[in-house]
N, C-alpha and C positions, 0 to 999 in steps of 0.2 A: 865469111870466116868469123864474124862477130858472134853469130849464133853458136857455132862450134866451140869457140873459146869460152863463152858464158856457160854452156852446158858442161864443159869439162871442169870449169872453175867450181860450179855448184856441186858436181860429183866429188871433187876434191874436198870441198867443205864438209860434205857428208862423211867422207873418209876420216876427217879429223875427229868428228864426233864418235864415229865407230871405234877408232883406235883408243880414244880417251876412255870410253866405257869398257872396252874389252881388256885394256891394260889396267883397269880399275883406278885410273887417275881420278875419276869421279865415281861416286857410289851409286847405288840403285835409286836413291831418293833424289839425286840431283836433276835428272830429266824432268820429273814432275814439278820440282821447284822452279826450274828454268822456264818450263812451259807456263806456269802461273805468272811468273814475272813478265814474260813476253806478251802474254794475253792482256794482262791488266795495265801494264805500264808501256810496253813496246807498241802494241796496237793502238793504244790511246794516243800516243805521241805521233804515230804515223797518220792517224786520222786528223788530229789537230793540225799537223803540218800541211796536209793536203787541203783541208778546208780553208785554212787561213790564207793559203797561197792561190786559191781558186780564182780564176779570172771570170767573174760572173757575166761580163759582157760577151765572153766567148761562148757561153752556154747557148745564147740565142743564135749566134752566128753558126755554131756547129750543132744546131738542133737535130739535123738529119742524122748525125753520127750518134747522138744520144738515143734516138729512136731505134737505129739499127742495133746498137748495143743492147738495148732492152729486149728487142725482138729476138736477137741471137740467144740471149740467156734463156728466154722463154722456150725457144725451140730446143735448146740443149737440155733443159729441164724435162721437157716432154719426151725427148729422145732417151734420156736416162731412165725415166719412169717406164717407158715402153720396153726398154731392154730388161729391166728388172721383172716386169710382168711376164715377159717371154721366158725368163729364167726361173720364174716363180720364187723370187728372193725378196725378203723383207728384213734382212739382218743389217748389221753395221756396214758391211761391205757394200751393200746395195745403196745405202745413203751416201757413202764415200764416193761411189761411182757417179752419182748425180752431181755432187759438189764438184768433182774433178772435171766433169764435162761442162759445167756452167762457168767455172773459174779457172783461169790459167795463172802462171807466174807473172802477173802483170806488173809487179813492182820492180823485180830485179832483171827480168829478161825483155819484157815488152818494149820499154823505152829505148834502151841502147840498140836493140836489134832494129826496130822501126826507124830510128834516127840514122843508123848506119846504112840502111837500105834506101831510105827515101828523103833523107836530109831534114831541113828545118820544117818543110811542109808536113812531113811524116810525124815530126815531134808535136806539132800543133794538133794534128788529127788524133794521135793516140792520147793526148791529154784530154781532149773532148770525149773520146770514146770511153775512157775509163772513169769518167765522172760517176755514172750510175754503178759501175762495177765496184768502185771503192766503197760506196755506201752499202750496196746490197750484200757484198761479201761478208761484212761484219755483222749484218742483221740476219741474213738467211742461212748462212753456213751453220751457226750454232743450232738454229731451229731444225734444220734438216737432219743434222747428225743426232741431235737429241731425240728426234722422233723415233729413231730405231732403239735408243736406250729406253725410252718410255714403253715402247712396244714389248721389248724384252722383259722389262720388270713386270709389266701387266700379265704377260703369259706365265711368268714365274709365280706371281702372287695371285693370279686369277682375280684381279680387282674388278668389281662391277662398275666402278666409276672412273674411267680413264681420263675424263675431261679435267679432273682435279689435278692430275699429274701434268697434263699438257699445259694447263693454265699456269702452273708453277714454273715450268720450263720457259714459257713465253715471257712471263714477267721477269725471270732471271736474265734472259737475253736482252730484253728491251731496256732494262735498268742497269746493264753492264757498262763499264767505263768506256769501251770503244764505241758503243752505240750512242751514249750520251755525249761523247766528244763530237759527234756530227753536228748537232744544233749549236753546241757551244763554239765549235770552230767557225761555223758560218757566222755566228753572232760576232765573234772577235774580228772577222774579216771586214765588218761594217764599221768598226771603230774609226774615228777620225784621226787616230794617232797609232803609232806602232808600239807594240809591247817592248819592254826593255830587252836589249840585245842579249844579256846573259840568259834570260828566260827562253827566248826564241832559239838561241844556240843550244841550250840544254835539251829542249824538245827535239831539235834536229839531230842532236848527237844520239839520243836514245832511239829515235826512229831509224837511224842508220845501222844499228846493230841487229835489227829484227831479222833481216834476210840472212846474213851469215850465221847468226846464232840459231835461226830456225832450221837452216840446212844442217848445222851440226847436231841439233836436236833430233832431226830425222835419222842421222847416222847412229846416234845413241840408241834410238828405238830399234833400229835395224839390228844392232849388236845383240839384242835380247833373244833373237831367234836365229837358227842356222840359215845360212845363205841358201842352202839347197831347198829349204821350205819355201822361200820366196820364188825360186826357179820353178818348183813343182806346182805352185798354186796357179791353176788355170785361170782363175778369175782376175788375177793380177794382169796376166797377159791379155785377157779379153779387154779389160779397162784400158790397157796401154794402146791396143790397136784402135779402140773407140776414140781415145783422146788424140792420138797422133795421126790417124788415118781417116776415120769416119767423120770426126768433128770438122776438120778443115774441108773435107769433101762436101759436107752439108753446107758449110759457109760458102764454098765456091759455087755450089748450085744456086743458093739463095741470091748471092750477089750477081751471078750471071742472069738470073731471072729478073732481078730488080733493074738491071741496066737495060733490059729490053723495053722498059716502060718509063724509066727516069734517067735523065742525063746526069752522070756522076763523074767526079774527078777520078782519073785512072789511079792515082796514088791512093786515094781514099778507098777505092774498091780493093786494091791489092793489100792494103794494110789490114782491112777487116778479115781477109782470108788468112794472112800470115799470123795474125793475132790468135786465131783459133787453132793454129798448128803448134802453139807453144805447149810445154809440159805442164803438169798439174801444179797448183799453188802449194808451195812448201808450208805456208801458214795453216793449211788444213790440218796438219799434224798437231799443231799447237792447240787449235780449237777442239780437235778430237780428244786431246788429253783433258781439256778443261771441262768438257761435258761428259766425260767417262765413256766415250765411244772407243772403238778399236784403233788406237793411235799407231799400233805396229803395222796394221794393214794400210793405214793412211801413209805412213812413212815408206812402205814398200812401193806403193803406187807412185809416190814422188820420185823415188830412186829410179824405178823402171822407166817412167816417162821421160825423166830428165836425161838419163844415160842414152836412151835410144833416140832422143830428139836430135842428137848429133848427126844421125843418119837421115832422119825424115825432114828436118827443117830445110836443108839445102834443096831437097827435091821439090818441096812445095814452093820455094822461091822461084825455081825454074818453071814449075807448072803455071803459076799465076802470070809470069811474064809471057808465057805462050798463049794463055787464054785471053788475057786483057792487054 
């Protein structure tokens, strides 16, 4: 029931943003400004909070989960790339598909769902599993999405030196506030004293608004195109099926194969599969706006995967209980 409630809650949050934009409570410039704020300040505070709170001793104890997490992201990247090759696509949507297969809504849905299903042990496991996810999401997502933007501009300009544009985008991402917050946050975690409470509480307060405002931002972007356009877009439905059906099926197969050779905790195995059954990360829309990718398509993918996860998540919970 937790999965269903959270999916409904996120859909309602998107509805708030949709209504606010359609009713012209906010103007056409507001989504871009909100996206910039969430990217530079919201994401930075999310990363700082996560890095400062990281239990470094648990990283060694849960090393197997970190490896599984990295391997799963690599497989999903390959799966997304293969799908785009089959479809002969190199546009913004193709890169959004790769990101949505690699990264799920790990902040807002993963922790409460895993905790509700598997208790305290599940909470410990998901914390370890998402250590590399939290780092790579903010580093790789802008690079992947920006690669389509660079490709598009090169085709338009017919530039003979694409590496100049690529290098500029890479530097922009690596020097962005959310990425720089990773080493800074880890450095702060080693301090022999705690930072002042007002500072810590302010960071936590800003981090807390990222998910609800990110979902509202998705709704605002959705309001800019007719709903029927989203329904008629076959690639949105393809991505939704890949995200909610094929991705967890791949994870199920990989974990089943792994358990034939390695003895793993049952809860750990189930958690890895359920994690891959979650909808696309809402923050993808924010990053798409920041790198001038197609944020409307990104928002449509978030909406479709979130809304339909109400039906698919309970099924996957039932399936993993049968298999493991």
